[in-house]
C-alpha positions in Angstrom: 24.8 -5.0 4.7 23.4 -8.2 5.3 22.8 -9.5 8.7 24.9 -12.5 8.5 28.6 -10.7 7.8 30.7 -10.2 10.6 32.4 -7.4 10.7 36.4 -7.9 10.4 39.6 -5.7 10.5 42.8 -7.4 8.1 45.9 -4.9 7.1 47.6 -6.7 4.6 51.6 -7.6 5.6 53.8 -9.1 2.7 55.9 -11.6 3.9 59.2 -9.2 3.5 61.0 -9.6 7.1 61.8 -12.5 9.5 59.9 -10.4 12.1 56.5 -10.5 10.1 57.3 -14.2 9.1 57.8 -15.4 12.7 54.6 -14.0 13.5 52.4 -15.8 9.6 49.2 -17.4 11.0 47.9 -18.6 7.2 49.2 -17.1 4.2 46.2 -16.9 1.8 47.6 -17.0 -2.1 49.2 -14.2 -1.8 48.3 -12.5 1.3 49.2 -12.7 4.8 47.5 -12.7 8.1 49.9 -12.5 10.9 49.1 -13.5 14.9 48.8 -9.9 15.7 46.0 -9.5 13.5 44.6 -12.9 14.7 44.9 -11.1 18.5 43.2 -7.6 17.1 40.4 -9.8 15.5 39.9 -11.8 18.9 40.0 -8.8 21.5 37.6 -6.6 18.8 34.9 -9.3 18.9 35.4 -10.4 22.2 35.5 -6.8 23.7 33.8 -4.5 21.9 31.3 -6.8 19.5 30.6 -9.5 22.1 27.7 -12.3 21.7 29.0 -15.7 21.8 32.8 -15.8 22.4 34.7 -16.2 20.1 38.4 -18.4 19.9 41.7 -18.3 17.4 40.6 -20.8 15.8 37.4 -19.0 14.4 39.3 -15.7 14.4 41.5 -17.0 12.2 39.3 -18.4 9.8 36.9 -15.3 9.4 40.1 -13.3 7.9 41.2 -16.1 5.5 37.4 -15.3 4.5 37.9 -11.7 4.5 41.2 -11.7 2.6 39.0 -14.2 -0.1 36.6 -12.0 -0.4 38.7 -9.0 -0.6 40.4 -10.2 -3.1 37.6 -11.5 -5.6 35.9 -7.3 -4.8 39.9 -6.2 -6.1 39.5 -8.7 -9.4 35.7 -7.8 -9.9 36.5 -3.8 -9.3 33.9 -3.4 -6.5 36.0 -2.1 -3.7 34.3 1.5 -2.9 35.5 4.6 -3.7 36.3 7.2 -0.8 33.6 8.9 -2.0 31.2 6.0 -1.5 32.8 5.7 2.4 32.4 8.7 3.2 28.9 9.0 2.1 28.4 6.3 3.7 29.8 7.2 7.4 28.5 10.6 6.7 24.6 8.9 5.9 25.0 6.3 8.9 25.6 9.5 11.1 22.9 11.8 9.9 20.6 8.4 11.3 22.2 8.6 14.5 21.5 13.0 14.6 25.0 13.7 15.5 28.1 15.9 14.3 31.3 14.7 13.7 32.1 15.2 16.5 29.6 13.6 18.7 29.6 10.3 16.4 33.5 10.1 17.6 33.0 10.1 21.1 30.3 8.3 20.9 32.7 5.6 18.7 35.0 5.9 22.1 33.0 5.4 24.5 32.3 2.0 22.6 36.1 1.5 23.0 36.3 2.2 19.1 38.5 5.2 17.3 36.9 6.9 14.2 39.6 5.4 11.9 39.0 1.9 13.0 35.3 2.1 12.8 35.8 3.3 8.9 37.5 0.6 8.3 34.7 -1.4 9.0 32.6 -0.2 7.5 34.7 0.3 4.2 34.5 -3.9 4.9 31.2 -4.2 5.2 30.7 -2.3 1.7 33.2 -4.3 0.6 31.4 -7.5 1.9 28.0 -6.5 0.6 28.4 -5.7 -2.7 30.7 -9.6 -3.4 28.4 -10.8 -1.6 25.1 -9.2 -4.1 27.0 -10.2 -7.4 28.0 -13.8 -6.7 25.0 -14.6 -4.9 22.4 -13.4 -7.6 25.2 -15.2 -10.4 25.0 -18.7 -8.6 21.4 -18.2 -7.9 19.6 -19.4 -10.9 15.5 -19.6 -10.1 12.7 -21.4 -12.1 9.3 -21.5 -12.1 9.2 -24.6 -10.2 11.0 -22.8 -7.7 9.1 -20.0 -7.6 6.4 -21.5 -7.4 6.8 -24.2 -4.5 8.0 -21.0 -2.5 5.1 -19.3 -3.3 2.7 -22.0 -1.8 4.7 -22.1 1.6 4.5 -18.0 1.5 0.9 -18.1 0.4 0.1 -15.9 3.4 2.6 -13.4 3.0 0.9 -11.8 -0.4 -2.6 -11.8 0.8 -4.5 -8.1 1.0 -5.3 -7.7 4.5 -9.1 -6.4 5.0 -10.2 -3.6 5.5 -13.2 -2.0 7.4 -14.5 1.2 7.4 -14.6 3.0 10.7 -16.7 5.3 13.2 -15.1 5.9 15.8 -17.6 6.9 18.3 -16.2 8.7 21.6 -18.3 9.0 24.7 -15.6 11.5 27.0 -16.8 12.6 30.9 -17.6 11.2 34.2 -20.1 7.7 34.1 -18.4 7.4 30.6 -19.0 3.7 30.7 -22.8 3.4 31.3 -23.1 5.9 28.3 -21.1 4.2 26.2 -23.2 1.4 27.2 -26.4 2.9 26.4 -25.1 4.5 23.1 -24.2 1.3 21.8 -27.9 0.0 22.3 -29.2 2.9 20.8 -27.0 2.5 17.7 -27.3 -0.9 17.6 -31.4 -0.5 17.1 -30.9 2.0 14.6 -28.9 0.4 12.5 -26.7 4.3 12.4 -23.9 5.6 14.2 -25.5 9.1 14.1 -28.0 7.4 16.5 -25.5 9.1 19.4 -26.7 12.2 18.3 -24.9 15.3 20.4 -24.2 12.3 23.3 -20.8 11.1 21.3 -18.1 12.2 19.1 -18.0 10.5 15.8 -15.2 10.2 13.9 -14.9 8.5 10.0 -12.3 6.9 10.4 -12.6 6.0 6.7 -11.1 2.0 5.3 -8.8 0.9 8.0 -6.0 -2.0 7.9 -7.0 -5.0 10.1 -3.1 -5.5 11.0 -3.2 -1.8 11.7 -5.7 -2.0 14.1 -4.8 -2.2 18.2 -5.1 -5.5 19.5 -8.2 -4.5 21.8 -10.0 -3.0 19.1 -9.2 -5.9 16.4 -10.8 -8.4 19.0 -13.1 -5.5 20.0 -14.5 -5.8 16.4 -13.5 -9.1 15.7 -17.2 -11.3 13.9 -18.6 -7.7 13.5 -20.9 -7.7 10.5 -21.5 -4.6 8.5 -23.7 -2.9 10.7 -22.6 -4.3 13.7 -21.2 -1.9 16.6 -18.6 -3.1 19.0 -18.2 -3.2 22.5 -16.6 -1.1 24.8 -13.9 -0.8 24.5 -11.4 1.8 27.4 -8.7 4.0 25.8 -7.3 7.9 25.9 -9.2 8.0 28.8 -12.1 8.0 27.2 -14.8 4.4 26.5 -15.0 4.2 22.9 -17.5 2.1 20.6 -16.3 1.4 16.4 -19.1 1.0 14.2 -18.7 -0.9 11.0 -20.0 1.0 8.1 -18.3 -2.0 5.2 -16.1 -4.4 5.2 -13.5 -4.8 2.0 -12.4 -8.5 2.9 -8.8 -9.5 2.0 -7.6 -11.9 -1.2 -4.9 -14.0 -2.7 -2.6 -12.3 -5.0 -1.8 -14.7 -8.0 1.5 -15.7 -8.7 2.2 -13.6 -12.0 1.0 -10.6 -10.0 3.5 -11.3 -7.4 6.4 -12.8 -9.8 8.9 -9.8 -9.0 8.3 -9.9 -5.6 9.0 -13.1 -5.4 12.3 -13.1 -7.0 13.3 -10.8 -4.7 12.0 -12.8 -1.2 13.8 -15.7 -2.4 16.9 -13.9 -3.2 17.2 -13.1 0.6 15.7 -15.9 1.8 18.7 -18.2 0.2 21.5 -15.1 -0.2 22.7 -16.7 3.2 22.9 -20.2 2.1 24.0 -19.3 -1.3 27.3 -17.2 0.3 28.6 -19.4 2.4 28.7 -22.2 -0.4 30.7 -20.1 -2.7 33.3 -18.7 0.3 33.2 -22.6 1.3 34.1 -23.4 -2.9 36.8 -20.3 -2.8 38.2 -21.4 0.3 38.6 -25.0 -1.4 40.2 -23.4 -4.7 42.7 -20.8 -2.9 46.0 -22.6 -1.8 45.6 -21.1 2.2 48.4 -22.6 4.9 48.0 -22.5 8.4 50.7 -21.7 10.5 50.2 -23.9 13.9 51.1 -21.7 17.4 53.8 -21.4 18.9 
């Protein structure tokens, strides 16, 4: 489910009797949105979902868009099966490490019953399926656009630098003073083994610089191969880090990352393209909004 979709609940009601027709908020082709549904959606968004307050106009427009997406899903055969829906709810429950009873209680504590929640999940699945299909259909990206995107985001396609580190831990009393002494000894010898039995040595292998803590990164900044860091206090001990080797990062060439570029470009453009498609769909649909009162 892409993050920009808003959860909605829409019951399709045919305009069969006067009591329903009197409460029509909008007609979207063959579908009817009632004022009661607008009330329910407004309450759901403002009282349960929260965030920026929604007004009646916004609620109605979301339900109209929901109707159009639903119709498109039906036309394209993208309505999720009962088995898919049950599997999705079970997966959500499993990821929250809850059995069904615990899950139902958690929903109730948030003001939502289980059946309503299942309908929300179903709506999310419908929207995600439709978006995935229609956006890719509309996205015709050539090499020129991809190369421009690559140049703007080249930092994302750089292999990170890595360091082969030897960790020297100096625990116990007067650790700071002993660590400073050992640092001088290692600098003079050019070998971490110079600490002898005065420190605990661990060969950490090659470690990505970006994965190191900010304190350790700062201590290693600018150190050459064969250098030893200033003392870093952490984990209840004083620590030194010896740089045994360095592998510099590289910019991965365009051809190597072409497939990744397409996926990233798609994700970045997805909301924009979907909104454009939805506005086109609204322009083509027969939509009648009934005045309030």
